[in-house]
C-alpha positions in Angstrom: 87.5 83.6 89.6 85.1 81.1 88.4 81.4 80.5 88.4 79.6 77.3 88.8 76.0 77.3 88.4 75.5 73.8 89.4 76.3 74.6 93.1 73.9 77.6 93.1 76.9 79.8 94.1 79.3 82.4 92.7 82.7 81.5 93.6 85.5 83.7 94.3 88.6 83.6 96.7 87.2 82.9 99.9 88.8 86.4 101.3 86.8 88.2 99.0 83.4 87.0 99.5 83.1 89.3 102.7 81.8 92.2 100.4 79.3 90.2 98.4 76.3 90.1 100.7 76.4 93.4 102.5 72.6 93.6 102.3 70.7 90.9 103.7 67.7 92.1 105.6 64.6 93.9 104.0 63.7 96.7 106.5 65.5 100.2 105.5 67.0 102.1 108.7 66.4 105.7 109.2 70.2 106.7 108.2 69.7 104.9 104.9 67.0 107.4 103.9 69.4 110.4 103.8 72.7 108.9 102.4 73.7 108.6 98.9 74.1 105.1 97.7 77.9 105.2 98.0 77.5 106.6 101.6 75.0 103.3 102.2 77.4 101.0 101.3 80.3 102.7 103.0 78.3 102.8 106.3 77.5 99.2 106.1 81.2 98.4 105.6 82.2 100.2 108.8 79.5 98.9 110.9 80.1 95.2 110.0 83.8 95.7 110.7 82.9 96.9 114.2 80.7 94.4 114.9 83.0 91.7 114.1 85.7 93.1 115.7 83.8 93.7 119.2 82.0 90.3 119.3 83.8 87.7 117.2 84.9 84.8 119.4 83.0 86.3 122.4 79.6 85.2 121.4 78.6 81.9 119.4 79.1 82.3 115.7 75.4 81.7 114.9 74.6 84.6 117.2 77.2 86.7 115.7 75.6 85.8 112.1 72.4 86.7 113.3 73.5 90.3 114.4 75.2 90.9 111.0 72.2 90.2 109.3 70.5 92.6 111.6 72.7 95.6 110.9 73.9 94.9 107.5 72.7 97.5 104.9 69.1 96.6 104.4 68.8 98.0 100.9 68.6 94.9 99.0 65.4 94.5 97.2 65.2 90.7 97.6 62.2 90.6 95.6 63.2 92.4 92.6 66.5 90.4 92.5 64.4 87.2 92.6 62.1 88.2 89.8 65.2 89.1 87.8 66.9 86.0 88.4 63.7 84.0 87.5 62.9 86.1 84.3 60.1 84.8 82.4 59.7 82.0 84.9 58.6 84.5 87.8 55.1 84.5 86.5 55.0 80.6 86.4 54.7 80.6 90.4 51.6 81.5 92.6 52.0 84.5 94.9 52.4 82.3 97.6 55.2 80.4 95.8 56.9 83.6 94.6 57.0 84.9 98.3 58.6 81.4 99.2 61.3 81.7 96.6 62.3 85.0 97.8 62.4 84.0 101.4 64.6 80.7 100.2 66.6 82.4 97.9 67.6 85.2 100.5 68.1 82.4 103.0 70.5 80.5 100.8 72.8 83.2 99.9 73.0 84.3 103.8 74.0 80.7 104.2 76.5 80.8 101.4 78.3 84.0 102.4 77.9 85.0 106.3 80.5 82.7 107.1 82.9 84.5 104.7 81.8 87.9 105.8 82.5 86.8 109.5 85.9 85.2 109.0 87.5 87.7 106.4 86.0 91.2 106.6 88.6 92.4 109.1 91.6 91.2 107.0 90.3 92.6 103.6 90.6 96.0 102.3 87.5 97.4 100.7 87.9 100.6 98.8 85.0 102.9 97.7 85.7 103.5 94.0 82.6 106.0 93.3 79.0 106.1 92.3 77.2 106.7 89.1 73.7 107.8 89.2 71.3 108.5 86.5 67.9 109.4 87.3 66.4 106.5 89.4 69.4 104.1 88.9 72.8 104.1 90.3 75.9 101.9 90.4 78.4 101.7 93.5 81.8 100.6 92.6 84.1 98.9 95.1 87.4 96.9 95.3 88.4 94.1 97.6 91.5 93.0 98.2 93.3 90.4 100.5 96.7 88.9 100.6 97.5 90.4 97.2 94.2 89.1 95.7 91.9 92.1 94.4 88.5 91.9 93.0 85.9 94.3 91.9 82.4 94.1 93.3 79.8 96.8 92.0 76.4 97.1 93.3 73.4 98.2 90.9 71.0 100.1 93.1 67.5 101.7 92.1 65.6 104.3 94.0 62.4 103.1 95.0 59.9 105.5 96.9 62.8 107.4 97.9 65.1 104.5 99.2 68.1 103.0 97.5 67.9 99.6 96.9 70.3 97.1 95.5 68.9 94.7 92.8 72.1 92.9 91.5 75.8 92.4 92.3 78.4 92.7 89.8 81.7 90.4 90.7 84.5 90.9 88.0 81.9 91.7 85.4 79.8 88.8 86.2 76.1 89.6 87.5 74.9 87.6 90.3 71.3 87.9 88.4 72.5 86.7 85.3 74.4 83.5 86.7 71.3 82.3 88.6 69.0 83.1 85.9 70.7 80.5 83.9 70.6 78.1 86.5 66.9 78.7 87.5 65.7 78.6 84.2 67.0 75.0 83.5 65.8 73.6 86.8 62.4 75.3 86.1 62.1 73.8 82.6 62.7 70.6 84.1 61.1 70.2 87.6 58.7 73.4 87.4 58.4 76.1 89.9 57.9 73.6 92.6 61.0 71.9 91.8 63.0 74.9 92.1 61.6 75.3 95.6 62.6 72.0 96.8 66.0 72.4 95.4 66.6 75.5 97.4 65.2 73.9 100.5 67.3 71.1 100.1 70.6 73.4 99.3 69.6 75.0 102.5 69.2 72.1 104.5 72.6 70.5 103.5 74.6 74.3 104.4 73.1 73.8 107.9 74.1 70.5 108.2 77.8 71.0 106.9 
């Protein structure tokens, strides 16, 4: 595994990226309110597999991606993750800029990984390795393997008003938040908050055109 901040993306073998973004929408389904953190992740994997198996090839990829975003476990706290990715630079943006950053950041992640989920989730084996809960924080541990390649992907979650939400993803002991914070800090230092927003917009545009 390698990390290349310059590309605003955590790199893993493509077959393992299917598990990285299990959480891409902001509303919480009813079932998420009654399950443990590990059960939420497990149920999401089952629903993703079922949807891809039933609809891949029968509907346009764009439509399938849209459906995946609608069913993937909606417990990712993108605002909290965005705040952590920016660190002290979070306060440098106006409320409007912060909201725009959260929207762009989640859109960028979706563009980076939805195709990998769509193309590889059926062939990958995702094992649930347990959960650790301490007060309002939890870690859900998983292992993802494909064609002899295996990686650990852990989800850091917190209980917010009764709902478990993911605020970081740890891939082979490298945190997504830490990786992006290093990159975003450099951009904000050189180009300001508006420069970071411009960079994200350009990244999303290029991904859409590729």
